[in-house]
N, C-alpha and C positions, 0 to 999 in steps of 0.2 A: 935237264931244264927243271927250275922250281918254279911252278905255277901258283900264284896266291890271289885273293881275290881282296881287293884293298879299298879303303877310301882314304884321299889324301886329307892334310888338315886344311888345305885351300882347295876345295873341291871344284874343279872344271867342268863337272857334268850331275846332272842329279842323281844318277845311279852309281854304285860302286863298279869300279873298273877290275879287268884282270890284268897284273902285271907277271913278269918275270924277276926272280932275284939273282942277280948276278953282282958278282964283285961290291957286296955290300949294299947295293944299290937296288931299287925297285922301278920298273922300268914298265911303263904303261904300253901295252901291245899293240892295241888298238890304235891309239894316236901314233906310235911311232912306225907302224907298218903304213898308215896312211901318208905320213911324211916320207917314208920310203918311196911309195909308189909316187907322190908327187914330184920326187927329185928325179924319177926316170921320166917325167913327162906327161905322166898320166892322169887326164884332166878330171876323172871321175874317181880321184884315190879316195874319198870320204867313203863313198857309197861302195866300192869294191872292198875297203877295208872292213867296213861294217858287214859285210857277208862273208869274209873269209877269215877274219880273225875279230869274233865278236867279243864285246864288252862282258858278257855273261860267261861264267866257266861251263855251265852244262851244255850252252850252246857251242863254246869253244870245243869241247871234249866230243860232242857229236860231229863236230866238222872233221874230225880225225886226222891222220897224219898230214894231210895237204896243210891243216891250218897250223901245226907244228912247224913244218918247212917255213910257213910263211914268218911265224912269230920269230924262227932264227934270223931272219932277214932284218926285222925289228930289232933284235937286240944287237945286230952286228953293227947296225947305223949307231945307235947311241953308244955303244962301248966305245966306237971311235972317238965320240965328242960328247962328252957328259953334258955340256952346255946346249946340246942341240935342242931346238924348239919345233913343235908342230906347225901345221899348215897355217893356222891363224894365232900362233906363238903361245900353245899349248906347252905347258911343261910336259917333257918326256920320260924324265926319271926324278929320283927322290932319293932321299937318304932313308933308312928303314927308320928313323926317328921321326920323319916327318909324315909318316901315313900311319894308319890304324888297319891292322890286317884283321880281316873277318876270316869266319870259317870259309875254307877254300871252296867248299860247295854247300852255302848257305841252307839250301834247300833239295837235297839228294831226292830223288825218285824214291830208292828202296835203301834201308840200310838192315844190313842182315848181320846178327850177331852170332858167333860160335861159343857155345857153351861146353864148359868143361873141356877144353880142348888142350891142356896141359895136365900130365898125370899129377902132379903136385899139387895143383890148383884144386882139381876134383877132389883128392884126397884131404885136404884140409877144409873143406866144406862137406866132409862126409860124416862128421861126426865121431871119426876114429874108427869106424867098421871098414869093412871091404868094399871097394869102389868098383861097379861094374862099368867098364868103357863102352860106348857104344859103337857098333861096327860100322858106322856111317856117321858124317859129321851132322850134329845136331845142334840147335839154337833156338834162335827168336828173333822178332821183328823189332824195330825201333823205327817210330815215328819221325819223320823228316822235322817236326816243328821243335825236337828237343835240342836242334845242334845249336851250338854257341862258338864262338872263336877263341883265338889265344887272349888271353889277359881279361877276358870276360868273366864276370864273377859268376860262381856256381850259388844259387839262392839255397840254403837249408830248409827244406819243407817243414811246417810245423808238424805233419803227419808222421815224420819218422823219426826216430832217435838212433838210428843204425845207418847212418849214410856212409858208404864204403868207395873205395877207388879201384880201377881197374885199366891198367895202362895195355893198349893193343896195338900191334901192327895192324894197319887197314889199308886192303885193296879198293882201288879204284877202277871202275870198270870202263872201258874204253870204246868197246864196240858192241852193238846189240848181237843176242845170240841164244839159242836155246839146244838144249842136249848137246853142252859143249864135251868134246873128249878129253880126257886127262893129258894126252900127248898135246893138244892145242890150246890149253888152259891158257898160259901166258900171253897168247896171240890177242886176246881179249881184255889184258890188263893194260890201264893208260899210266897209271903211276900207284905211288904208295903216299900214306899220311898216317896222322897219329889220332887215335880214338880213345879217348877216356871214357869208359862204359860205367860211370857213376850209378851206384845202384843202391835202393833202399831195402836192405837186408831184411827187416822186420815185415815189411810189407811184401817182400819175394816169397818168405817162408810162408806167411799165409796163403798168399797164390798158388805157391806150388802145391800145396796139399791138394788142390783141385787141379793140378796139372795144366797151370798156364804162368806165362808172363805178361804182365800189362802194364799196371800202373807202375810197380816197382823200376821198371827200367824207362818209363817214358814220362815221368814228370819233367815239367818244363824245366831246360838249362842243362839237364844229365848227360848231355852227350858233347862236351867240348872236342873239339876237332880241329887239326891245323900242326904247324903254322901255315903249312903249304903243302902242295903236292910235287914229290920229286917223280919225273916222268920215269917210265921203265927201262929206258935205255941208258940213263945215267944213275938208276938206282942200282941195276944188277941183278944179281940172284939173290933171292931173299930166303934162302933156306937157311941160313945161319947168320941171323942179324940180332944184335943184343938189344933188348928192351928193359927200361929200368924206371922206376917212379921212386921218387921222394915224397915226404911230407914234413914242410918247413925243415928241408935240407937234410933229412933221416933218409936212407934208403931203406925202401920197405919192398920193392920189387927188384929182382935183377935176374935176367933169363937170357935164353937165345931161341930164336924161333926153330932151331935145330929140334927143340923140344916138343914141337907140335905134335899132337896125335896124328889128326889129320893135316896134312899139307895142303898147301892154297891149290893146288891143282886137284885134289882131292874134294875139297870144298866147290870148286866151280864145276865140277864134273857133276857132281850132286845135286848141288843148289840151281843149275841153269835148267832144271826139270821145268821151272818156272823162266820165262823170258829175261835176260839180262839187257839192261839198256844204258846207255853212256851215263856215267855220273852216279851209278849204282855203288854204294858202299859196302864192303864187307869187312867187319871187323875179327880177326881171326882167333880171338881167344885170349886170357891174360894168366899169367903164371900165379906161381904161390907168392904169398906175401900181404895179401888185404886183410882186413879187420876182421873178415867173417872168420879167417882162422883161430883168432884168439890171441894173438902175440901181441897185436897193436890196438890202439883204442880206435873207435870211428871218429871222423870227422866231426869238427865242431867248427863255430864261427871264427874266423882268422887263421884257419889252416891255409897253407898255401902247397897246393900239388903241382908237382913237376914231374912232366911225363917226358922221357929221354929216349928217342928211338935212333939207333944208329944209322947214319946217312941222311936221317931226315932234318933232327933238331931237337928242340925242346917246344912242348906246349905247356903252359902256365896258367893255371887260375886258382882264384882265392875262393873261398867258402865265405858267403856272407848272410846275415839275416834275411828271412824272406821279406819282401814286401808287405807293407801291412793292405 
């Protein structure tokens, strides 16, 4: 199942909704499940649908497996009749060009980014000398307010001249947990999405001298995410997934998650020493091919980044001038 947060061109509700992408269309899960219940004769269909298939992605993930089972019923109703309408005539499905996709989780509780988790990327940023690889997953925290969605512009901050790209497979947590064992790590994964960990390298170098990552990873708009979450059951094994990034159509990054230094179970086992909650996001690291390595120029206004992760799709964002 592909789960997306969206806003239609002709909004039927004041807030964005959650939809499933199937057969090239987006199905509004809350309205469709209410219609499904109504057709069974349930008089409290709207109230039940609001509780069991919420219109907010964090609430949907928190509802767990039962919510996805209800969502499957909603999808089945609309797939059988693309012209089906809701209880009060609401549209239940749209072509993708009729909606604006937002970040699937517009405000995650936590975003945890793995640093130097591909050996080739660690080497290209190491100045040519030997690179000491950590014996455990290391990384940094990104604040939720930096998240933007597919096709949203990335503003080039005037305080940096070295804005860089980083395509990453991102893990979405689906169950609360702490001290999660490696063996049970995937039981806590709801699904996967794409995160572009856009970074201001000049600021990052200054900050790293004093042992931290703060502003360089957390300026407004530096975490494009999307286009949707592919649920774990549909995605399958994430151990060998191709991740690519192009700038203006030119391939810059191309690798497989098989090259991760610390795999997803290792990351979850270590980082769940702090409590994970549904909707938390783990960015698993980026491979070689970033501008930091010296082979490519840093981003400039007008550049278009396209992240492509196997089994998920594409995440596209253009670099624009910063608002004055």
